N, C-alpha and C positions, 0 to 999 in steps of 0.2 A: 345327498352325494351326487355331485356327479360322475360319471368313469368318462377318462378319456384316455385315447392312445396316451400308453406307458412312454412319459417323458425323463430323462435320465436328472437330476440332480448333478453338476458336473463340478461345482464345488462352491464354499461359503464362506465370507468372512467377515469379519467386524472389524469397530475402528472408534476410538474413541477421542475426544478433545484433551486438553492437555494441562486442564485444572483439575487435580486430586481436590477432594475434598472428601474432609475428614467427617463422620458424620458426629463426633462431640465439635467439632467447628461446627457444623451447619446450626447445633441446639443452640452451639452460643450467639451466631448470627440469628434465628427466632429469638431467643430469652431477650437479646439489648433489641431489637427491632419490635414487639408484640408487647414482653410482659407487662410492662407499665401502660398499656394502650388498652388490653385486651384483659377482662377479668378473667377469662375462663384457660385462660395459657395455661396455669400451673396444672390442670387436670390433664390438658390435654400434652404437653408436655412430654408425657411419658411415651408418646408413640416413637420419637425418635429412640427408645431403646428398646421398645418392641417391634418394630419395623423391620425385622432380621439383617438391617443395616450396616455396616462398616465403613464402607466408603464407598463411592460415586464420582462421577466427573462432567464438568459441566463447563458451559461452553468462554465463561468467562469468569475470572476469579471471585468471589463472595465480595470483596470490596463493592466490586461493580454496580452490586444491588442494589447497594446502599441509595445510590443515585436516582437525580431524577429521572426518570425513566416515562416515556408514552411509546404510540402505537412506532415515531420515528425511528425512534432507539432501539427497541426491541426488531423493527423488522433489519436495519442497518445489520445488529447482531447476527441475526438470523440467515439473512441473505451472506455474509461473508462466513460463519462458521460451517452452517448447513454445508454448504458448498463443499467447504475444506475436507466435511469426512464422507460428502458424497465421492471425491474425487479420492481419496484414501482406500476407501472399502470396498469401491469399486476397481480400483488398480491391484489391492490383492488380490479379492477373486478372480479378476482376468491372469493373473499372476499362475496362481494356483491352480486353473485350469489348464494354462499353457496357450493360452487367447491372446489375439489382441484386440485390442478397443476397434478399429476397423472390422473384425468379424461380428460383433456385434449386430443384428439383424432391428431388435426392438429393444426398451430401455421402457421397464416401469420403474414410475419414480413413487417413492409412497413418504406423505409427510401431511401432518395434519396442526403441529405446532409455530407454524408461519405462513405467510400468504408473500409468495412470489410470482409476478408476471412480467416476465417470462421467466416457465417455472425454470425449476433446480437443475433439470437434466439438459435445456438448452443454455443456459447459463457458464456450466460446464464439459458441455459437448467438446469443444473446439480444446480446450485443456486434457479431458482423458483420450480424444482423438476418436469419437463417432464418425461414423459417414454422414453426408447431406443427405441421404435419402434413409439414415435409420427412422422406424417409428419410436415416436413418441407416447408414452401416456401414462399422465400426468394422475397422482388419488391423492384424494384430499376427505378428510372428516371419518376416517374409519377406526381412528385413534392406536389403542393397545391393541385391537382385532389387527390391523392394518398389517404390520408381518406376516401373519399367517394369510388372509385373504389375499395382499398382493402377492407372495406366492403360489396361489392358485388362479391368480390373474397370470401370471408369468406361464404357470406350466400349459394352459387351456390356448394361448396363441402361439406357444410352441406346438403344442399338438396340431395346433389348424393351417401351419406353417410345415409342413417335415424337411427335418434338416437345418431349421431356422434357429439362431444361437439369439437366446433370451436371456436378458438383466435385468434383477431384481433389486431396486437401492431403495432400503426401508431406514430414513434420519430424520431422529427426531429432536429437539435443542427445548425440552420441558423445562426447563429452570428457569427459559424465559417468561413465562410466566408467576415466580416470585414475586410476589406483592404484596409489600408493606402498606399498601396504602388499604389493602383487602380486609377486613379483621373478620374473618368465617372460619369457623371448624372444618370447612373442606381447605381453606390457604392451609392454615397450618400444616393440615395433614401432608398437603401438597408438596408444602418445604422440606417435610422430614423425609420424602419418598422420592419426590422426582428427580432423574438425571439425563445426559444425556448423550446419546451414541447412536450408529449408525451399522446396521449390516447389508449385505449384498451376495446376491446367488446367480449361480449363471446354469441356467435349464436350457435341454433341447433334447425335442424327441430322436428316440431311434437310436440314442445313447442310454447307457448304465452309468457312469459314473458313482458316485458314493451312496445312492441312493436310489430310487426311482419315485418319482408322484406318481402313485395307484387315481386317486380321486382327489376330490375336495366338497365343502359343501358348508352351507350356511344355517341358521334357525334365527331369526327376529323374533322378539316376546313384542306385545301390542299394546300400547298404554304406557311405554317405560321414556319416553326418553329424556324423563328428567333426574334417571340415573347416573347417568354420567354425560361428561361434552364440554363444551367451552360458553363462558357469558362472555360477551362480546360491552366492549367500552372504551371513553376515550383513551385511556391510559394501556390498554393492551388487552390478553386472553385474560379471562378468570375461570378457576376450574370449577366444575361440575364434580363433587363428590356424595352422592348419597351414601349414609352410614349403613345402610341395607345392602351393599356389595356383595360382602361374604355370606351374607343369610340364603340373597337372593341365587348366591350363583349352588348354595350345598343345597336350595331345593330344586332349582328349576335346570343343572348342568346334564344332568344324569339322564332325562327326558330326552332332553335336546340331542344332548351327544348319540343317542339307540337311533331317534327316529331319523338324523345325516345317514349312520351306520347303516339302517335296515334300506335307505333310499338304494346305495348300492350292495346290497344282497351280503352286508355283513354281521356280526353280532360284537359285541362289548367281548365274548371268549375269545375272538379272531384278533384282537388286537393286546402285543406284549408292553406295551410301553405308551402309556398316557404320556405326553412332554406339553408342559403347557404355560402360559405366561403367567412367570412369578408378579401377579402384581403388587404385594404384601405379603406380611409373614400371616393375617387370618385368610385371607385367601386362598393361598395356600394350603393350610389347614383345612380350610371348608370345601374344596376340591379335593381334596385327599378323601373326606367321609363321604363326598358325595358319588366317589366312582369305588368307592368300598375298597380303597387301596391301605397297603398298611401304614402307620403311621410311620413316616420319615421316608416313604418311598420317595417322594419329591426331595430326594436330595440333589441332585442338581440344579433344579430351578431354585434350592435356597443356599446354595453354592453362588450362583447368579445374582440374585436378588443380596446378599450380602456384599459383595465385590463392585455390583454395578449401579446398584438401583432398580429404579421402574422407570428405565427409557420407552415407556410407551411402545408403539410397533417394531421396533428392532428387539425388542428385548426375547421374545417367542426364539428369534434366530438365532440369540448368542446362547442359547438354551438346545436348539437343534445341531448348533458348531460344536458344542463342550458332548452331548449325544454320540458326536457320529466320530470324534478324538477318541472315546472310549469303547466303542464299537455298536451298531446300533441291533436292536435284536431285528427276530424276523418282521413285525409290522410295528411300527410306531403312529399313531394318532396326534398329530401337534396340534394344540387347541390357545384360541385367546378367544377372550369376551370382553366387548368396545362397546362406542354408545352406540345407539340404535333402540336400544341393548340387543346385543347380538353377539351367538356363539358363532365362530368360525373354524373350520375343522379342514385338516389336508391329512391324508393317509399317505404312507412311506413305506415301500420295503426295500431289505435290504437286498442291497446290493450283490448279486451272484459272484 
């Protein structure tokens, strides 16, 4: 874990697209698309009920996903909907902090669910109102760990330019990977879990704000590239989900967190609240066991999963936003697991 000059989290905001999907409707959609073509569907379909999700939001209505979709159609949808979510989340964060877009010196954009060159920040910069000399840092490939890693990157940029205002936007359209042509266990599970959303944070050194970011760190496990990620083919992105993720998290996360904390002269006893990316109900349970937390300790994580599903990188920031609303304890360790296979952590202390 790397210590830096204290950086204030000035604001945090979230946004979701307009299409609400009830989990019962998602199950019906999957049953209609897969049941007659995938012999293991009935066994796997239980994940729609066991996931802990009741509803979530998508860039497009469910019927859109029944169409003939390739890279062009998915990319067009990504650029349009991700751009809208970027603007929505960024404007909310700016308003909450009482700042203007022209005050922003650097923007970190985290997204792994689509490809856009020029990147999203450039495409919507005029609409948001960024200055012409803004520093742009687009980040791809961090997956579910991206929101936490992005907050780390933004805070270190802010620490390196005292007084500079840095905006983080994490935006993902996970539902664009819904693939009726892909008859795999991982694809069925993704259809039960994935959702779309965005989160934005404003950070600045020398300020207190909602909380102070004191340190951050990562841990990557060797020979784990196949646990999580994307496959790329002519139809689009196809999810890679290893069924061992909950078991891996339970076995490995505690030691990784301890090593990250040790590099900052902290221990697990110094953390008042572990705030985690809720990748799924089984992952939450595994994290509670691994971190020796009481069953049900991650109630906020469960609530976010229930209401929004797994949005990948923004999801941990949705958790942080709700914890701030409820009042942060003295020290919170925000964590997420993502492709690599990687653990990412950011330590925040309560504003005085």
